[in-house]
C-alpha positions in Angstrom: -74.1 45.1 -20.6 -71.5 46.1 -23.2 -69.3 47.5 -20.5 -69.3 44.1 -18.7 -68.4 42.3 -21.9 -65.5 44.6 -22.4 -64.2 44.1 -18.9 -64.6 40.3 -19.3 -62.6 40.3 -22.5 -59.6 42.0 -20.9 -59.8 40.6 -17.4 -60.5 36.9 -18.0 -57.1 36.1 -19.8 -55.2 37.8 -17.0 -57.0 35.8 -14.3 -56.6 32.6 -16.2 -52.8 33.1 -16.6 -52.5 33.9 -12.9 -54.4 30.7 -11.9 -52.3 28.5 -14.2 -49.0 29.9 -12.8 -50.2 29.4 -9.2 -50.9 25.7 -9.9 -47.4 25.1 -11.1 -45.2 23.6 -8.4 -41.5 23.7 -8.8 -39.8 20.4 -7.9 -37.6 20.5 -4.8 -34.5 18.5 -4.3 -34.4 16.1 -1.3 -32.7 17.6 1.7 -29.5 15.8 3.0 -27.0 16.7 5.7 -24.8 19.6 4.6 -21.6 17.6 4.7 -22.9 15.2 2.0 -23.5 18.0 -0.5 -21.1 19.3 -3.2 -19.3 16.0 -3.6 -17.9 15.3 -7.0 -19.6 12.5 -8.9 -17.4 9.3 -9.1 -18.2 9.0 -12.9 -17.9 12.8 -13.6 -15.4 14.4 -15.9 -11.8 14.2 -15.0 -9.4 17.1 -14.8 -6.8 18.0 -17.4 -3.6 15.9 -17.1 -0.9 17.3 -14.9 2.0 15.9 -17.0 2.2 15.0 -20.7 3.4 11.5 -19.9 0.7 10.7 -17.3 -2.9 9.8 -17.6 -5.6 12.2 -16.2 -6.5 11.8 -12.6 -10.0 11.6 -11.2 -11.2 14.2 -8.7 -10.1 13.2 -5.2 -12.6 11.8 -2.9 -11.3 13.9 0.0 -9.9 12.9 3.3 -11.7 9.9 4.6 -9.8 9.1 7.7 -9.9 5.8 9.5 -10.8 6.5 13.1 -11.4 10.3 12.8 -13.2 11.7 9.8 -15.3 8.9 8.5 -15.9 8.5 4.8 -17.8 11.8 4.2 -16.4 14.4 2.0 -16.9 17.8 3.7 -16.6 20.1 0.7 -16.0 20.2 -3.0 -12.3 20.5 -3.7 -10.9 23.3 -5.9 -9.8 22.2 -9.4 -6.2 20.9 -9.7 -3.5 23.5 -10.5 -2.2 24.0 -14.1 0.6 21.6 -15.1 4.0 22.7 -13.9 6.6 23.9 -16.5 9.0 21.2 -17.7 12.0 20.6 -15.5 15.2 22.3 -16.7 18.0 19.9 -17.4 21.1 21.2 -15.6 24.4 20.1 -16.8 26.7 18.8 -14.0 30.4 19.2 -14.1 32.1 15.8 -14.5 34.7 14.5 -12.1 38.4 14.2 -12.9 37.8 10.9 -14.7 34.6 11.8 -16.5 35.2 13.0 -20.1 31.9 14.8 -20.6 29.3 16.5 -18.4 26.2 14.5 -17.6 22.7 16.0 -17.7 20.5 15.6 -14.6 17.2 13.9 -15.5 13.8 14.9 -14.0 12.9 12.8 -10.9 10.1 10.3 -11.7 11.3 7.4 -9.5 10.0 6.2 -6.2 13.0 7.5 -4.1 11.5 9.7 -1.5 13.1 12.8 -0.1 10.4 14.0 2.3 7.6 12.6 4.5 4.4 14.7 5.0 1.8 13.8 7.7 -1.9 14.3 6.6 -4.0 16.7 8.8 -7.8 17.1 9.1 -9.3 18.1 5.7 -6.0 17.5 3.9 -6.3 15.9 0.4 -3.8 14.5 -2.0 -4.6 17.3 -4.5 -3.9 19.9 -1.7 -0.6 18.2 -1.0 0.1 18.2 -4.8 -0.5 21.9 -5.0 1.5 22.8 -1.9 4.6 20.9 -2.8 4.4 21.2 -6.6 4.3 17.4 -7.1 1.9 15.9 -9.7 -0.9 13.9 -7.9 -0.1 10.9 -10.1 3.5 10.9 -8.7 2.0 10.8 -5.2 -0.2 7.9 -6.2 2.8 6.0 -7.6 5.2 6.7 -4.7 2.6 5.8 -2.0 0.9 2.8 -3.7 -2.4 4.6 -3.9 -5.1 5.0 -6.5 -7.6 7.8 -7.3 -10.3 6.0 -5.1 -8.0 5.2 -2.2 -9.2 6.3 1.3 -6.7 8.4 3.3 -6.8 9.2 7.0 -5.5 11.7 9.5 -1.9 11.0 10.5 -1.1 9.0 7.3 2.5 9.4 6.1 2.8 10.6 2.5 6.1 10.3 0.7 7.3 13.2 -1.4 10.1 13.3 -4.0 13.4 15.2 -3.6 12.0 17.8 -6.0 9.2 18.8 -3.7 9.1 22.5 -2.8 7.0 23.7 0.2 4.9 26.7 -0.8 3.4 27.1 2.7 0.2 25.8 4.3 -3.2 25.9 2.6 -6.7 24.8 3.3 -6.2 21.2 2.0 -2.6 20.8 3.1 -2.4 22.5 6.5 0.2 20.4 8.2 3.7 21.4 9.4 6.8 21.2 7.1 7.6 17.7 6.0 10.5 15.7 7.5 13.5 14.7 5.4 14.3 11.1 4.7 17.4 11.7 2.6 19.8 10.9 5.5 18.2 7.6 6.1 18.3 6.6 2.4 21.9 7.7 2.1 22.9 5.7 5.2 21.2 2.6 3.7 22.9 3.1 0.4 26.4 3.9 1.8 29.1 1.3 1.0 30.1 -0.9 3.9 33.8 -0.8 5.0 35.9 -3.7 3.7 36.6 -6.4 6.2 40.1 -7.7 6.2 40.5 -11.5 6.3 42.0 -12.9 9.5 45.7 -13.6 9.6 46.6 -17.3 8.8 47.4 -19.4 11.8 50.9 -20.8 12.1 51.3 -24.4 11.0 51.9 -26.9 13.8 54.2 -29.7 12.7 53.3 -32.1 15.5 50.2 -34.3 14.6 47.2 -33.4 16.5 44.4 -36.0 17.1 41.1 -34.8 15.8 38.2 -35.2 18.2 35.4 -37.4 17.0 32.3 -35.3 16.3 28.9 -37.0 16.4 26.4 -35.5 14.0 23.6 -33.8 16.0 20.2 -35.3 15.8 17.9 -32.9 13.8 15.0 -31.5 15.8 11.6 -32.5 14.6 10.2 -29.9 12.1 7.4 -27.8 13.5 4.2 -27.6 11.5 3.9 -24.5 9.4 1.1 -22.2 10.4 -0.9 -21.0 7.4 -2.0 -17.4 7.8 -5.7 -16.8 7.7 -6.8 -15.5 4.3 -9.1 -12.5 4.5 -11.5 -11.7 1.6 -11.1 -8.6 -0.6 -14.3 -8.9 -2.7 -17.7 -7.5 -1.5 -19.4 -10.9 -1.4 -16.6 -12.4 0.8 -16.6 -9.3 3.1 -20.4 -9.6 3.6 -20.1 -13.4 4.3 -17.3 -12.7 6.8 -19.2 -9.9 8.6 -22.7 -11.4 8.5 -24.1 -12.2 11.9 -21.3 -10.4 13.9 -22.9 -6.9 14.2 -26.0 -5.5 15.9 -27.8 -2.3 15.2 -26.3 0.6 17.2 -29.8 2.0 17.5 -32.8 0.4 15.8 -34.6 3.4 14.1 -35.7 4.7 10.8 -33.0 5.1 8.1 -33.1 8.8 7.2 -30.3 8.7 4.5 -29.2 5.5 2.9 -25.7 4.5 1.8 -24.1 5.3 -1.5 -24.4 7.9 -4.4 -27.7 9.7 -3.7 -27.6 12.4 -6.3 -25.1 13.9 -8.8 -23.3 15.8 -6.0 -24.4 13.9 -2.9 -22.8 10.7 -1.5 -23.1 9.0 1.9 -20.4 6.5 3.1 -22.7 5.1 5.8 -26.3 5.3 6.8 -28.1 8.0 9.0 -30.5 6.6 11.6 -33.1 8.8 13.2 -34.2 8.7 16.8 -35.0 10.7 20.0 -32.3 12.8 21.4 -30.5 11.3 24.4 -31.1 7.6 23.8 -28.1 5.2 24.1 -26.0 4.4 21.0 -24.3 1.0 21.5 -21.2 -0.7 20.0 -22.2 -2.9 17.0 -19.5 -5.5 18.0 -16.8 -5.9 20.6 -13.5 -4.2 19.9 -11.1 -1.4 20.8 -11.9 2.3 20.6 -9.3 3.9 18.3 -10.7 7.5 18.0 -12.8 9.8 20.1 -13.2 13.5 19.0 -14.8 16.2 16.9 -12.0 17.2 14.5 -14.4 17.0 11.6 -16.9 19.7 12.6 -19.5 18.5 10.1 -19.7 15.1 11.7 -19.6 16.4 15.3 -18.8 14.0 18.2 -17.4 10.9 16.6 -16.2 7.4 17.9 -14.4 4.8 15.8 -14.0 1.2 17.0 -11.6 -1.5 15.6 -13.0 -5.0 15.5 -11.5 -8.4 14.6 -10.7 -9.5 11.0 -10.2 -6.0 9.6 -13.6 -4.4 10.4 -14.2 -0.9 11.8 -17.4 0.9 12.8 -18.0 4.7 13.2 -20.6 6.6 15.2 -21.1 10.4 14.5 -23.4 13.3 15.5 -23.3 11.9 19.1 -24.7 14.1 21.9 -22.5 12.7 24.7 -19.6 10.3 24.4 -19.1 7.7 27.2 -15.9 5.9 26.0 -12.3 7.0 25.6 -9.6 6.1 23.1 -7.9 2.7 23.8 -10.8 1.4 25.8 -12.1 -2.2 25.2 -15.8 -2.3 24.6 -18.3 -5.2 24.5 -21.0 -5.7 21.9 -24.1 -3.7 23.0 -22.1 -1.4 25.4 -23.1 2.2 25.2 -20.6 4.5 23.5 -22.6 7.7 23.6 -26.1 9.1 23.1 -28.1 10.2 20.1 -27.5 13.8 19.3 -27.3 16.4 16.6 -23.7 17.6 16.9 -22.1 18.6 13.6 -23.9 19.7 10.4 -27.4 18.3 11.0 -30.7 19.9 12.1 -32.3 17.0 13.9 -31.1 14.1 16.2 -29.6 11.3 14.2 -26.7 8.8 14.1 -24.3 8.6 11.1 -23.2 4.9 11.3 -20.4 3.5 9.1 -18.9 0.0 8.6 -15.4 -0.2 7.1 -13.2 -3.1 6.1 -9.5 -3.7 5.2 -7.9 -7.2 4.7 -4.4 -6.1 5.5 -3.4 -2.4 4.8 -4.3 0.6 7.0 -6.7 2.0 4.4 -10.2 0.8 5.3 -13.0 1.3 2.7 -16.6 1.8 3.6 -19.5 -0.5 2.4 -23.2 -0.6 3.0 -23.8 -1.4 6.7 -27.2 -2.9 6.0 -25.5 -5.8 4.2 -24.1 -7.1 7.6 -26.8 -5.9 10.0 -29.5 -8.3 11.1 
């Protein structure tokens, strides 16, 4: 009996501790498609300033091409490079009439010296690192902001001071084209035009013909351009009732910021593999391809009034670029191409009132 009590004294605490640890369940994070992970938070800390005279820039949102990549950031971008050393002021020798040498100032204006074309996975921070140009300078020269959406094929202006360091992961395009010749031609002085020689004076009087004043043509009515909204409420009002569901299924992943490092620029709809995916509205196909491997087979359609829709993870594609499609016409089939493990459709709705940069918004706001 004493032996049993001794065993109980030593064994019972061990068994009790093991039972308590077995009942503890570690919380698990929700699972999202891999291309939505590791995305910087919009409100997260900003990187150190790249120039003393410039404000700090936010982390870039990544390439979000209109008609190719969609609005999904594929990977977390590396931190921005350290600020470049201050530009050296080089004294230039004055001309014959200049009494003193003039110092050349650092270039901070909007005069462009080169044009670079964005490629898949390129970012403005990658372009900044490759050409040694502060990202704030790129924003200013190209009329962009830290939350602007870029796309494949977009032209990015670079200053004369840009130095190409060679291709890298997030700036993999060919060498930029020069624009200096075009600017110089536009700024070149025009040749002086000599006035015509005076005509000889005729002494004999010449009768002047009677000229009747022409009757003015009736003024044509001025056509007022259609004003497109730029606020979310106006966009939703303009788009409400024009779109249909590309496939009516369960929404697996909703739109927006889902977690500190997870964001979705559309919605992901689940369904059986092989069912038809249809165009949400009539329009023109502007992109067909799989350049963004994480999104797989993708189709983008341009609609009236500045709207675009995107369809990704397709199994088969049944349209081609430039083709006109009707609302409800099949553009492909439900699949699991790209970085997903089950059949689903990544569906985006984008809008732009005038420029070529179309920003995404929640598709459920305009779907029936």
